[in-house]
C-alpha positions in Angstrom: -141.0 -157.3 96.0 -143.4 -160.6 96.0 -145.8 -161.7 93.5 -148.4 -162.0 94.0 -151.1 -165.3 93.9 -150.9 -167.1 91.0 -153.6 -166.4 87.9 -156.6 -169.5 87.9 -155.7 -168.5 83.9 -151.8 -169.8 84.5 -150.9 -172.5 82.6 -147.6 -173.8 83.3 -145.2 -172.9 80.9 -146.0 -175.0 78.6 -146.4 -174.6 75.0 -148.8 -171.8 74.2 -150.6 -172.1 70.7 -151.7 -168.5 70.3 -148.4 -167.5 70.5 -147.5 -169.5 67.0 -151.0 -168.0 65.7 -149.3 -164.4 66.5 -145.8 -165.4 65.3 -147.0 -166.4 61.8 -149.5 -163.5 61.5 -146.9 -161.1 62.0 -144.6 -163.3 59.9 -147.7 -162.0 56.9 -147.6 -158.8 57.9 -143.7 -158.7 57.8 -144.1 -160.4 53.5 -146.9 -158.3 52.6 -145.3 -155.1 53.3 -141.7 -155.9 51.5 -143.6 -157.4 48.4 -146.8 -155.0 47.9 -145.0 -151.9 49.6 -141.2 -152.1 49.9 -140.1 -154.0 46.9 -139.9 -151.8 44.3 -136.6 -152.9 42.7 -138.1 -156.8 42.6 -140.6 -155.6 41.5 -139.4 -152.8 38.4 -142.2 -150.8 39.2 -143.4 -149.6 42.5 -145.2 -152.0 44.5 -147.9 -149.5 46.1 -149.4 -148.9 42.7 -149.7 -152.3 41.4 -151.8 -153.0 44.6 -153.2 -149.6 45.4 -156.6 -150.5 47.2 -154.1 -153.1 49.3 -151.5 -150.6 49.9 -152.6 -149.0 53.3 -153.0 -152.2 54.6 -149.9 -153.9 54.1 -147.4 -151.0 54.6 -148.5 -151.6 58.5 -147.1 -154.6 58.4 -143.8 -153.1 58.7 -145.2 -153.0 62.3 -145.3 -156.8 62.7 -141.6 -157.2 63.8 -142.7 -154.9 66.5 -145.1 -157.7 67.4 -142.2 -160.1 67.4 -139.8 -157.8 69.7 -143.4 -158.1 71.7 -143.6 -162.2 71.6 -139.8 -162.6 72.1 -139.4 -159.9 75.7 -142.7 -162.6 76.6 -140.8 -165.9 75.8 -137.5 -165.2 76.3 -138.3 -164.0 80.0 -140.7 -167.5 80.0 -136.9 -169.4 79.2 -134.6 -167.4 81.4 -136.6 -168.8 84.4 -135.2 -171.5 86.4 -132.3 -171.6 84.2 -128.9 -171.1 84.1 -126.8 -169.4 81.5 -125.3 -171.8 80.0 -128.5 -173.4 79.1 -129.7 -169.6 77.8 -126.9 -169.1 75.6 -126.7 -172.6 74.4 -130.7 -172.8 73.6 -130.3 -169.6 71.6 -127.1 -170.7 69.5 -129.5 -173.8 68.6 -132.5 -171.4 68.0 -130.6 -169.1 65.8 -128.5 -170.1 64.1 -129.2 -173.4 62.1 -132.1 -171.3 60.2 -130.0 -167.8 59.6 -126.8 -169.8 58.2 -129.0 -171.7 55.6 -131.3 -168.9 54.5 -127.4 -167.3 54.8 -126.5 -169.6 52.2 -129.0 -168.9 49.7 -128.5 -164.8 49.5 -125.0 -165.4 48.5 -125.7 -168.3 46.0 -128.2 -166.6 44.9 -126.1 -163.4 43.9 -123.1 -165.5 43.4 -124.5 -168.0 40.6 -127.2 -166.9 39.1 -127.6 -162.8 37.5 -130.5 -161.6 40.1 -129.7 -157.6 41.1 -132.4 -156.7 42.9 -131.3 -156.6 46.5 -127.9 -157.4 45.8 -126.1 -156.4 49.5 -122.9 -156.4 47.0 -120.6 -158.0 49.9 -116.9 -159.9 49.3 -116.9 -163.4 50.9 -115.4 -162.2 53.7 -118.9 -159.8 54.9 -120.2 -163.4 54.0 -118.1 -165.2 56.5 -118.7 -161.9 58.8 -122.6 -162.3 58.3 -121.8 -165.7 59.5 -121.2 -164.4 63.2 -124.3 -162.6 63.5 -122.5 -159.1 64.7 -122.1 -157.9 61.2 -123.8 -155.3 62.3 -121.0 -154.7 65.7 -118.2 -154.1 62.1 -119.8 -151.8 60.3 -120.2 -154.5 57.5 -124.0 -154.8 55.5 -126.3 -157.1 56.1 -126.3 -159.7 53.7 -130.0 -159.5 53.6 -132.2 -156.9 55.0 -134.4 -158.7 57.2 -131.6 -159.1 58.9 -131.7 -156.1 60.5 -134.0 -157.4 63.4 -131.7 -160.1 64.2 -128.8 -157.5 65.4 -131.5 -156.1 68.0 -132.3 -159.4 69.1 -129.0 -160.3 69.7 -128.5 -157.4 71.8 -131.7 -157.8 73.9 -130.2 -161.4 74.7 -126.9 -160.0 75.9 -129.0 -158.0 78.4 -131.4 -160.8 80.0 -127.6 -162.8 80.0 -126.8 -160.2 82.8 -130.2 -160.6 84.6 -129.1 -164.4 84.4 -126.1 -164.5 86.1 -127.6 -162.3 89.0 -130.4 -164.5 89.4 -134.0 -164.4 87.5 -136.6 -164.0 90.4 -139.9 -161.5 89.9 -138.3 -158.9 92.1 -135.2 -159.0 90.0 -136.8 -158.6 87.1 -139.1 -156.3 88.2 -135.7 -153.5 89.0 -134.3 -155.1 85.4 -137.2 -153.6 83.6 -137.6 -150.5 85.9 -133.9 -149.7 84.9 -133.8 -149.9 81.0 -137.5 -148.4 81.0 -136.4 -145.9 82.4 -132.9 -145.5 81.0 -134.8 -145.8 77.4 -137.2 -143.3 78.1 -134.1 -140.9 79.3 -132.8 -141.8 76.0 -135.6 -140.6 74.0 -136.3 -137.4 76.0 -132.4 -135.9 76.0 -131.5 -137.3 72.6 -130.1 -134.4 71.5 -127.8 -134.2 74.8 -124.0 -134.5 74.4 -123.8 -137.9 77.3 -126.9 -140.3 75.4 -126.1 -139.1 71.7 -123.7 -141.7 71.5 -123.8 -144.9 69.2 -122.9 -146.6 72.7 -125.4 -145.4 74.4 -127.7 -146.3 71.4 -126.7 -149.2 70.5 -127.1 -150.9 74.6 -130.2 -149.1 75.7 -132.3 -149.2 72.3 -134.3 -146.8 72.6 -136.5 -147.7 69.8 -137.0 -151.8 71.1 -136.3 -151.5 74.3 -140.6 -150.5 75.4 -141.6 -153.7 73.4 -139.4 -156.5 74.5 -140.3 -154.9 78.5 -143.5 -154.7 77.7 -143.6 -158.1 76.9 -141.6 -159.5 79.9 -143.8 -157.8 82.0 -147.0 -159.7 80.8 -145.0 -162.7 81.3 -144.9 -161.4 84.4 -148.9 -161.0 84.5 -149.0 -164.4 83.0 -147.3 -166.5 85.2 -148.0 -164.2 88.5 -151.0 -163.1 88.0 -151.5 -158.9 87.5 -150.4 -156.5 90.0 -150.0 -152.5 89.6 -146.4 -152.3 88.9 -146.0 -154.7 85.6 -149.0 -153.1 84.0 -147.6 -149.9 84.9 -144.8 -151.0 82.9 -146.9 -152.2 79.8 -148.7 -148.4 80.5 -145.8 -146.8 80.5 -143.7 -148.9 77.0 -147.4 -148.1 75.1 -146.7 -145.1 74.9 -142.9 -145.5 74.2 -143.9 -147.1 71.9 -146.1 -145.3 70.1 -143.8 -142.7 69.7 -141.0 -145.0 68.4 -143.6 -147.0 65.9 -144.6 -143.2 64.6 -140.7 -142.0 63.8 -140.4 -145.3 61.9 -143.1 -145.1 59.7 -142.7 -141.2 59.8 -139.0 -142.0 58.4 -140.1 -144.5 56.0 -142.8 -142.0 54.9 -139.6 -139.7 54.5 -137.8 -141.6 52.1 -140.3 -143.5 49.8 -143.0 -140.6 49.9 -146.7 -141.1 51.2 -148.0 -142.2 47.6 -146.1 -145.1 48.2 -145.5 -145.6 51.7 -148.8 -144.3 52.4 -149.3 -144.9 55.9 -151.3 -143.2 57.9 -150.6 -142.2 62.3 -154.0 -143.5 62.9 -153.3 -146.5 61.8 -150.0 -146.6 63.0 -151.8 -146.2 66.5 -154.5 -148.4 66.3 -152.0 -151.4 64.8 -149.5 -150.6 68.0 -152.9 -150.9 70.2 -154.4 -153.9 68.9 -150.6 -155.6 69.0 -150.4 -154.5 73.1 -154.4 -155.1 73.3 -153.5 -158.6 72.0 -151.0 -159.8 73.8 -152.2 -158.3 76.8 -155.6 -160.5 76.2 -152.8 -163.9 75.5 -151.5 -162.8 79.3 -154.8 -162.7 81.1 -155.2 -166.3 79.1 -158.4 -164.2 78.0 -157.0 -165.2 74.0 -156.3 -169.0 74.2 -156.5 -172.0 71.6 -156.1 -175.2 71.5 -152.6 -176.7 70.6 -153.1 -178.9 67.0 -149.7 -179.6 64.7 -151.6 -176.6 62.2 -150.5 -174.2 64.6 -147.7 -175.5 65.5 -145.5 -175.7 62.0 -147.3 -172.2 61.7 -145.0 -171.2 64.7 -142.2 -173.3 62.7 -142.1 -171.9 59.8 -142.4 -168.7 61.1 -138.2 -167.6 61.2 -137.9 -169.7 58.2 -140.5 -167.7 56.5 -138.5 -164.1 58.1 -135.3 -165.4 56.6 -135.8 -166.6 52.9 -138.9 -164.6 52.0 -136.6 -162.0 50.3 -134.4 -164.7 48.3 -137.9 -166.6 47.1 -138.7 -163.0 45.3 -135.9 -161.4 44.0 -135.9 -165.7 42.4 -139.4 -165.9 41.6 -141.0 -161.7 41.1 -138.8 -160.4 38.4 -139.2 -164.6 36.3 -142.8 -164.8 36.2 -144.1 -160.6 36.4 -145.3 -160.3 32.8 -146.7 -163.5 32.7 -149.1 -163.3 34.9 -151.1 -159.7 36.9 -149.5 -159.1 39.5 -151.9 -160.1 42.3 -151.6 -163.4 41.1 -147.0 -163.0 41.2 -147.6 -162.1 44.2 -149.9 -164.6 46.1 -147.9 -167.8 43.8 -144.8 -165.8 45.7 -145.8 -165.5 49.4 -147.4 -169.9 48.8 -143.6 -170.4 47.7 -142.1 -168.8 50.5 -144.4 -170.3 52.8 -143.7 -174.3 51.1 -139.8 -173.5 51.0 -140.1 -172.6 54.7 -142.0 -175.5 56.4 -138.8 -177.7 53.9 -136.8 -175.5 55.8 -138.0 -176.1 58.9 -138.9 -180.0 58.7 -135.9 -181.0 56.8 -133.2 -179.0 58.0 -134.0 -176.6 60.4 -135.4 -179.5 63.1 -133.1 -182.3 62.3 -129.8 -179.7 62.7 -131.3 -178.6 66.1 -132.4 -182.5 67.1 -128.7 -183.2 66.3 -127.1 -179.7 68.5 -129.3 -180.0 71.6 -128.2 -182.3 74.4 -129.5 -185.5 75.3 -131.1 -185.4 78.4 -130.4 -188.2 80.9 -133.1 -191.0 80.6 -133.2 -190.9 84.6 -134.7 -187.4 84.7 -137.8 -186.4 83.9 -138.1 -184.4 80.9 -139.5 -180.7 81.2 -142.9 -179.6 79.2 -142.9 -178.5 76.6 -141.2 -174.4 76.0 -142.4 -172.2 73.8 -139.2 -171.3 74.3 -137.7 -172.7 70.4 -140.3 -171.1 68.3 -142.0 -168.3 69.5 -138.2 -166.5 70.3 -137.1 -164.7 67.1 -138.8 -163.5 64.1 
């Protein structure tokens, strides 16, 4: 299948400032969910009871990761277009691991050197070393931090994309790849109790709960790069339907575990949130949602990954200390600002220098490629 004519709104594969803002808002949503809903052991009380007015909105922050996944589908397809497997693998390693290792060291130090108990994964040194590979779930080892679960989904997506890179990335092949994956995810959802489709291997490979988000992001990138066509939009629509089912299921499981009082999120709220996420990404793909690049937006995009990785550690370290001396809203505000500040320091003085050190040097005789969003927008 040949792509349609390149749309007028397309801006090449340069940095998309709107993605920086969307990623940062997604990270703040996750922080709000954890700080105001999920971290009862950190507060020593049910956060929803401390923040009754904010709880119904903060609870929807659980879906911030879903926005990350759609962005990842969009940006990773951007990153592999015209690149070989080696370049793709190297870019992912450089992007994922430096901040991850720093956060893992922070978690190990927090529980190994202090008396902190909340959210303690209770891991052995060997377990921490296995966590350093980011493949701990493959060996049934607990994540050192609860937020690491999404990185396992990202890694599996990257492995699937590596297959596409090996075959060769073209408009038609992306449509075939995404279509087969979408059909497989739908089949597993529809026949989830069937003996052949209910195996752990099938679920780990197909990822029926998260595949729709990645596929929607890929389809939206095709629309952004090549213009609207009925098939990519059909993929987006089908992915939207599957995403609603997955998001409602994830929230229902959380409500079943904590009780509606402690997770006061309605089905309507979930549907509105997922619809808004898809609408914003569609507007961005169509060029309707545009923001001018700025140092502020670039910094917000840069701190997103460290913020996602470090906010749990900051909460365990600060919230118990501040509680009692400050009202809950002040504790949450100070902790959030501290998490953002620490994340900016990690981004500026650790992550970026390490990435520059690990990236291969380009020949001075070769014109540099345009600054691509890839390195800063593909993971939480």
